N, C-alpha and C positions, 0 to 999 in steps of 0.2 A: 551429533549428526543432524543435518538439516531436516526439518519437517517437510518442507516443500523443495523439491529439486527442479530447477529450471529445465524445461524440455520443450520440444517443438509444439506440443499441445498448448503451450501458453503463449506462443508467438502469435502476434496479430498481423505480421507482415509489414510493419513500418519500423525500419531499423532503429530509429532514434527512440521511439516509444518502447520497443522491445528491450532496448538497452536499459532504459529507465526502469521498466518493470522488473528486469532481472536484478538490478541494484536494490530496488525496494524489497524484493523477496529475500535477497541475501541478508539485508539488514533486519528485516522482521524475524527471519530465522535466528539471526545472531541475538536479537533481543530476547526471544523466547528461551533460547539456550542459556544466555547469561542469567536470566531470572530463575530458570529451573535449577541451575547448578549453583545458585546463590553466589554469583561472582560479585566483585566489588561494586560499590555504589558509583564510583567514577566511570567504570566501563559501561554500566547500564545508562548512566546519564549521557555519556558520549554518544551512544547509539540513539537514544531518544532525541538528542539535539540534532543529530544528522537527519533522522526521520522527519522531525518537525520542519526543518528547512527544505529537504529534498521533496517530501510529499507535496508541500505547498507549490514548489516550482513545477513539479510534474503535473499536478492537477491543473494548474493555470495553463500550461502548454497544451495539455490534452483538450481542455475545454475550448481554447482558442481554435484548435484544429477542428473540433466538431462543429463549431459555429461557422468557420471558414468554408467547410465542405458541406454545410447544410445537412448535417447528420440528424435523422429524425429522433435519435435517442439523446440528443444534446442536453435537454432539460432533465431527463432521467439521470444522466451522467452527473450533472451538477448536484442534484439532490443526493445521489449516492456518495459523492465526494464530501458533501457537507456532513453526512452521517459518519463517514470515516473520521473526519477531522474532529467531530464531537467526541467520538470514542477515544481518539488519541489524546485529547485534552483530559478526559476522565482518567486515562492511564497515567498521564503525567501528574495529575493531582493526587492520585492514589500513591504513586511512587514518592512524591514529596511528603505526603502525610504519614504513610505507614511503611515505606520502603518496599522492597521486593518480597513477593510471596508466591507460593505455588498457585493460589487461586488467581492472582493477577497474571501469572504466566499463562494460565489456561485461558483467561479472558483475551490476552494478546493473541494467542494462537487461534481462538475461535472467532473473535470479533474483529481482528485486524488481518492476520495472515490468511485464514480460510476465506474471510470476506473478500480480500483483495484478489485471490485466485479466482473465485467465482465471478467477481466483477469483471476481470479481464475476459473470462470466457463468455460472459453474457452480454456485457455492454460495450466494452472497449473494442471487441472484435467487429462491431458494427461500423467502425470508422473507415476501414480499408475499402469496403465496397463504395462508400460515398466518395472517396478520393478518386476511385476509378471511373466514376460517372462524369467527372469534369475533364 
């Protein structure tokens, strides 16, 4: 069962970004679930590879939007994205060295999934009003 279920409270009102956020939440949920239920290494690696690629693309797109619309939280957004990417690298390193574990599943849940939901609600939501000003 997903830890975070996409709903309107997570939508920021920009369809392309909302779609990307929904995809990322689904994959982060899948990763926590796969790790928690001790599924195969191949499935976990597939999810991590998807996240690695998709997160980078999403963050790049979102950062460009924030700069284009002169969003005042653009630099905060970039710093937050950098922190997320650092944590994702730590997760990948831990998986490579020690494999999946309950403690790593908890880390993914708390430091990636919960972080991402809070980031959407606090920072990403600031983009839509900036777009409406132009």
